[in-house]
C-alpha positions as CSV (number, residue, x, y, z in Angstrom):
1,M,82.3,68.8,158.2
2,N,78.7,68.5,156.8
3,K,78.1,65.0,157.4
4,K,74.9,64.9,155.4
5,G,76.7,66.0,152.4
6,L,79.3,63.3,153.1
7,D,76.7,60.6,153.4
8,N,74.9,61.5,149.7
9,L,78.3,61.6,148.2
10,E,78.5,58.4,145.6
11,I,82.3,57.2,145.7
12,Y,81.8,57.9,149.9
13,K,79.1,55.3,149.9
14,L,80.8,52.8,147.8
15,A,83.6,52.8,149.4
16,E,81.9,52.2,152.9
17,E,79.9,49.4,151.3
18,L,83.0,48.1,150.2
19,E,84.9,48.0,153.1
20,I,82.2,46.3,155.3
21,L,82.2,43.4,152.5
22,V,85.6,43.3,152.9
23,Y,85.1,42.8,156.7
24,K,82.5,40.0,155.9
25,I,84.4,38.0,153.6
26,T,87.7,38.1,155.8
27,K,86.0,36.2,159.0
28,N,86.7,33.1,156.9
29,F,89.7,33.3,156.0
30,P,92.3,31.0,157.8
31,N,93.4,31.7,161.5
32,D,97.1,31.8,160.4
33,E,96.0,34.9,158.1
34,K,95.0,37.2,160.9
35,Y,97.9,39.4,160.8
36,R,98.4,39.0,156.7
37,S,95.8,39.1,154.7
38,I,92.8,39.9,156.9
39,D,94.3,42.9,158.8
40,Q,95.8,44.1,155.3
41,L,92.8,43.9,153.4
42,R,90.6,45.4,156.4
43,R,92.9,48.6,156.7
44,S,93.3,49.3,152.7
45,S,89.4,49.0,152.6
46,S,88.6,51.3,155.7
47,S,91.5,53.3,154.6
48,V,89.6,54.2,151.1
49,T,87.1,55.6,153.3
50,N,88.7,57.7,156.0
51,N,90.8,59.4,153.1
52,I,87.3,59.9,151.0
53,A,85.9,61.5,154.5
54,E,89.3,64.0,155.1
55,G,89.4,64.7,151.7
56,Y,85.7,65.8,151.7
57,G,86.2,67.8,154.9
58,R,89.8,69.7,154.1
59,H,88.9,73.2,153.2
60,S,91.5,73.8,150.2
61,F,91.6,72.2,146.5
62,Q,94.8,70.9,146.9
63,D,94.5,69.0,150.4
64,K,91.2,67.8,148.9
65,I,93.1,66.1,145.8
66,N,95.9,64.9,147.4
67,K,93.3,62.7,150.0
68,F,91.6,61.6,146.6
69,Y,94.7,60.4,145.4
70,I,95.4,58.4,148.5
71,A,92.0,57.0,148.4
72,R,92.3,55.9,145.1
73,G,96.1,54.4,145.7
74,E,93.9,52.4,148.9
75,A,91.3,51.0,146.6
76,E,94.0,49.7,144.2
77,E,95.7,48.1,147.3
78,T,92.4,46.5,148.2
79,R,91.9,45.2,144.7
80,K,94.7,43.2,144.3
81,G,94.4,41.8,148.0
82,I,91.2,40.4,147.4
83,E,92.6,38.7,143.5
84,K,95.0,37.4,145.7
85,S,93.3,35.9,148.0
86,Y,91.1,34.1,145.1
87,K,94.8,32.7,144.1
88,K,95.1,31.7,147.7
89,E,91.8,30.0,147.3
90,F,90.8,32.0,150.0
91,I,87.6,33.1,148.5
92,E,85.7,31.6,145.0
93,K,86.1,33.5,141.5
94,K,82.5,35.2,141.9
95,I,83.7,37.2,144.4
96,E,86.6,38.1,143.1
97,S,84.9,39.4,140.2
98,F,82.5,41.2,142.3
99,F,84.9,42.8,144.2
100,N,87.2,43.6,141.1
101,K,84.7,45.1,139.5
102,K,83.8,47.2,141.9
103,Y,87.0,48.7,143.1
104,I,87.4,49.4,139.3
105,Q,84.0,51.7,139.2
106,L,85.4,53.0,142.5
107,A,88.5,54.4,140.5
108,K,86.9,55.6,137.7
109,Q,84.3,57.5,140.3
110,I,87.5,59.3,142.0
111,N,89.2,60.4,139.0
112,A,86.0,61.6,138.5
113,Y,85.6,63.8,141.7
114,I,89.4,65.0,141.5
115,N,88.7,66.2,137.8
116,F,85.5,68.2,139.1
117,L,88.1,69.7,141.9
118,R,90.5,70.8,139.1
119,D,87.7,72.2,137.5
120,Q,86.4,74.1,140.4
121,Q,90.3,75.1,141.3
122,D,91.0,76.8,137.9
123,K,87.5,78.5,138.1
124,Y,88.5,80.1,141.9
125,N,91.7,80.9,140.8
126,Q,90.3,83.2,138.3
127,S,89.6,87.1,138.0
128,P,85.7,87.7,138.2
129,V,84.5,89.6,135.6
130,T,81.5,91.6,136.3
131,S,79.1,92.6,133.5
132,P,78.5,96.5,133.0
133,Q,75.7,97.6,134.4
134,V,73.0,99.9,132.5
135,P,71.9,103.3,134.5
136,K,68.3,103.3,134.4
137,S,68.0,106.8,133.4
138,H,69.3,105.6,129.8
139,S,67.0,102.5,129.3
140,P,64.9,102.3,126.3
141,S,61.9,103.8,127.9
142,T,63.1,106.6,129.3
143,Q,65.6,107.5,126.5
144,V,66.9,111.5,126.7
145,P,67.4,112.8,123.4
146,F,71.3,113.7,122.4
147,P,72.2,117.5,122.1
148,K,72.8,118.9,118.9
149,Y,76.7,119.6,118.9
150,P,78.7,121.8,116.2
151,S,80.2,119.3,113.5
152,P,84.1,118.6,114.6
153,Q,86.7,120.0,112.2
154,S,88.7,117.8,110.1
155,F,91.7,116.4,111.6
156,T,95.2,117.3,109.5
157,L,97.8,114.6,108.7
158,I,100.5,115.0,111.7
159,E,97.5,115.4,114.3
160,L,96.5,111.8,112.8
161,I,99.8,110.4,113.0
162,V,100.3,111.6,116.2
163,S,96.9,110.7,117.9
164,M,97.4,106.9,116.1
165,A,100.8,106.9,117.9
166,L,99.6,107.6,121.3
167,I,96.8,105.4,120.8
168,V,99.3,102.5,119.6
169,T,101.6,103.6,122.9
170,A,98.3,102.8,125.3
171,V,98.0,99.6,123.9
172,L,101.1,98.0,123.8
173,A,101.6,99.5,127.7
174,A,98.1,98.2,128.7
175,M,99.3,94.9,127.1
176,G,102.9,95.0,128.5
177,I,100.7,95.2,131.9
178,Y,98.2,92.4,131.1
179,M,101.2,90.2,130.5
180,K,103.2,91.0,133.2
181,V,100.5,90.1,135.6
182,I,100.0,87.0,134.0
183,G,103.3,85.9,134.2
184,T,103.3,86.8,137.6
185,R,99.8,84.9,138.5
186,E,101.4,81.5,136.8
187,K,104.7,82.0,138.6
188,T,102.9,82.6,141.8
189,L,100.5,79.5,140.7
190,G,103.6,77.3,140.3
191,Q,105.6,78.5,143.7
192,V,102.5,77.3,145.4
193,N,101.6,73.8,143.8
194,I,105.2,72.9,144.0
195,Q,105.4,73.5,147.3
196,E,102.2,71.7,148.3
197,D,103.3,68.6,145.8
198,G,107.1,68.1,147.7
199,Q,105.2,69.1,151.6
200,Y,103.2,65.6,150.3
201,L,105.6,63.5,148.6
202,M,107.9,64.0,151.3
203,G,105.3,63.4,154.5
204,M,104.5,60.1,152.6
205,I,107.8,58.8,152.7
206,V,108.8,59.9,156.0
207,K,105.7,57.7,157.0
208,D,106.5,54.8,155.6
209,I,110.3,55.2,157.1
210,R,108.9,55.7,160.3
211,G,106.3,53.2,160.2
212,G,108.9,50.4,158.9
213,L,112.5,49.4,158.9
214,I,115.3,49.8,156.7
215,D,115.0,46.4,154.3
216,Y,119.1,46.0,154.8
217,S,118.9,42.3,153.1
218,N,117.5,43.5,149.8
219,Y,120.6,46.3,149.6
220,I,124.3,45.5,148.9
221,E,126.0,46.1,151.7
222,P,127.9,48.3,152.2
223,L,124.9,50.6,151.6
224,A,126.2,53.1,148.4
225,S,126.0,56.9,149.5
226,P,123.7,58.1,148.3
227,E,121.1,55.0,147.6
228,E,118.6,55.5,144.2
229,K,116.4,53.4,146.0
230,L,114.5,53.0,149.4
231,L,113.6,49.8,150.4
232,L,111.8,49.4,153.4
233,L,109.9,46.7,155.4
234,D,106.6,47.3,157.3
235,F,105.3,46.0,160.7
236,L,103.7,43.0,158.6
237,E,106.7,42.5,156.7
238,N,105.3,43.8,153.6
239,Q,107.6,45.5,151.1
240,V,107.4,49.5,150.6
241,R,109.4,50.4,147.7
242,Y,110.3,53.8,146.2
243,K,111.9,54.6,142.9
244,T,112.1,57.2,140.0
245,D,112.4,57.5,136.3
246,L,115.8,59.2,136.9
247,S,118.9,57.8,134.7
248,G,121.9,56.4,136.5
249,S,123.5,59.7,136.7
250,G,120.5,61.2,138.6
251,I,119.1,63.2,135.2
252,C,115.8,63.7,134.6
253,A,116.4,62.8,130.5
254,L,112.5,62.6,130.0
255,A,110.0,65.8,130.0
256,R,108.8,65.0,133.2
257,C,110.1,62.4,135.7
258,S,107.5,60.7,138.2
259,I,108.3,58.9,141.8
260,K,107.0,55.7,142.0
261,R,105.7,53.6,144.8
262,C,105.1,49.9,145.6
263,K,103.6,48.6,149.3
264,N,103.2,44.9,148.7
265,V,104.2,41.3,149.5
266,D,106.0,41.1,146.3
267,C,107.6,44.2,144.4
268,S,109.2,42.7,142.2
269,D,106.4,43.3,139.5
270,E,106.2,46.3,137.6
271,D,102.9,46.2,137.7
272,N,102.8,46.6,141.6
273,F,104.3,50.4,141.2
274,Q,102.2,53.3,140.9
275,S,102.9,57.2,140.1
276,I,102.8,59.5,143.3
277,T,103.6,62.4,141.8
278,M,101.4,64.9,140.3
279,T,100.9,65.9,137.1
280,N,102.4,69.4,137.0
281,V,105.5,68.8,139.0
282,S,108.7,66.5,137.4
283,V,111.3,64.9,140.0
284,E,114.7,66.3,139.2
285,R,116.7,64.5,142.2
286,L,115.8,61.7,144.8
287,D,118.5,60.2,146.9
288,F,118.6,58.6,150.1
289,Y,121.4,58.7,152.5
290,I,121.5,56.0,155.1
291,I,123.2,55.3,158.1
292,P,124.6,53.1,159.0
293,T,125.5,51.3,155.8
294,S,125.3,48.3,157.0
295,N,122.4,46.5,159.3
296,P,123.1,47.3,163.1
297,F,120.5,44.5,164.0
298,T,122.6,41.3,163.1
299,T,124.4,39.1,165.5
300,G,127.4,39.6,166.1
301,S,127.1,43.5,164.7
302,T,129.6,45.7,166.7
303,S,127.6,49.3,165.4
304,Y,124.9,50.6,167.6
305,V,123.8,53.5,165.9
306,H,120.5,53.8,165.1
307,P,119.5,53.4,161.4
308,R,118.2,56.7,159.8
309,I,117.6,58.0,156.3
310,T,118.4,61.3,155.0
311,I,116.1,62.2,152.3
312,V,117.0,64.8,149.1
313,L,114.1,65.6,147.3
314,K,114.3,68.1,144.1
315,L,111.4,69.3,142.3
316,K,110.5,71.8,138.9
317,S,107.0,73.2,138.7
318,L,105.6,72.6,135.5
319,I,103.1,75.5,135.7
320,E,105.4,78.4,135.8
321,K,106.2,79.6,132.1
322,I,108.6,82.2,132.6
323,G,111.8,80.4,134.0
324,E,111.6,77.2,135.9
325,K,111.0,77.1,139.8
326,Q,112.4,74.4,141.6
327,L,112.6,73.5,145.4
328,T,115.0,71.6,146.7
329,L,113.1,69.2,150.0
330,Q,115.7,67.6,153.2
331,Q,115.0,65.7,155.9
332,T,116.7,63.2,158.5
333,V,114.4,60.7,159.5
334,P,115.0,57.9,162.1
335,Q,113.8,54.4,161.7
336,R,111.6,53.7,164.9
337,Y,110.9,50.2,164.4
338,T,114.2,47.9,166.0
339,Y,114.9,44.3,166.2
340,R,116.5,43.3,169.3
341,K,120.0,41.8,169.1
């Protein structure tokens, strides 16, 4: 990675500056917030810088874009954390206003950089067209006189019709080949994008499951099979929630359905959710099969089955024009964090 290039990246410099300022202001927070507000703000602000750096060093455009999306989400999480710190009277209003303005500015710069990467990706995927070169022997300064040929004879009507038919046939054949090439390219691009986006979404959900525990207290036990929403708690007891735009029957009635994620102290506010699905993909199904269906770590529980979740994710590509490319992913993930009975 070109460290000099990264250090000259404006969004990285701004993110790093804000990370240092967050570290300084949290020194004055109450001691009992050490493992809550202080740790959460420092981790999220640091994650912004780390994801920008990792995205800058990735090779493919899609990998870069995915990391910058995560950086933008962590920036928003930090901004909301600063706002709550003001409400809890840990900081003054002018400090909260300063960070609010700076993180909004950073989010806009990240969006602009993502759009720049999208443009570069589109240019890279286009076939290069080279301009025809004029031979030196035919340059204006060295023009060669054309030889004189006898005047051609006139075509008969039948010959003209046959010639036109051959030309039309050749043009239609060339157009057919061109349309087939374009269709194949769009189909291939749709397949690549849906696979990358599916792996990105599945990886994020799996990471949250392994880093937390199932929030049985907010489910109606015994759990349904499957559950439409995923309710988790991280090791700081922050809520982690996943839901979709799908209807109660699991059908996407919209032109595009997405997955929404919340990671906050309280996810009851709809504003705390943000979409994590790329604009070129629609979610067709997201189910969570949770085993066991009741909390095995409660007092008096007779179940000793370690909790695990099977994720079934179905996506549809919105890029592919010929047909509809769909991808179904399934993975079973054990919960690593456990209580003691």
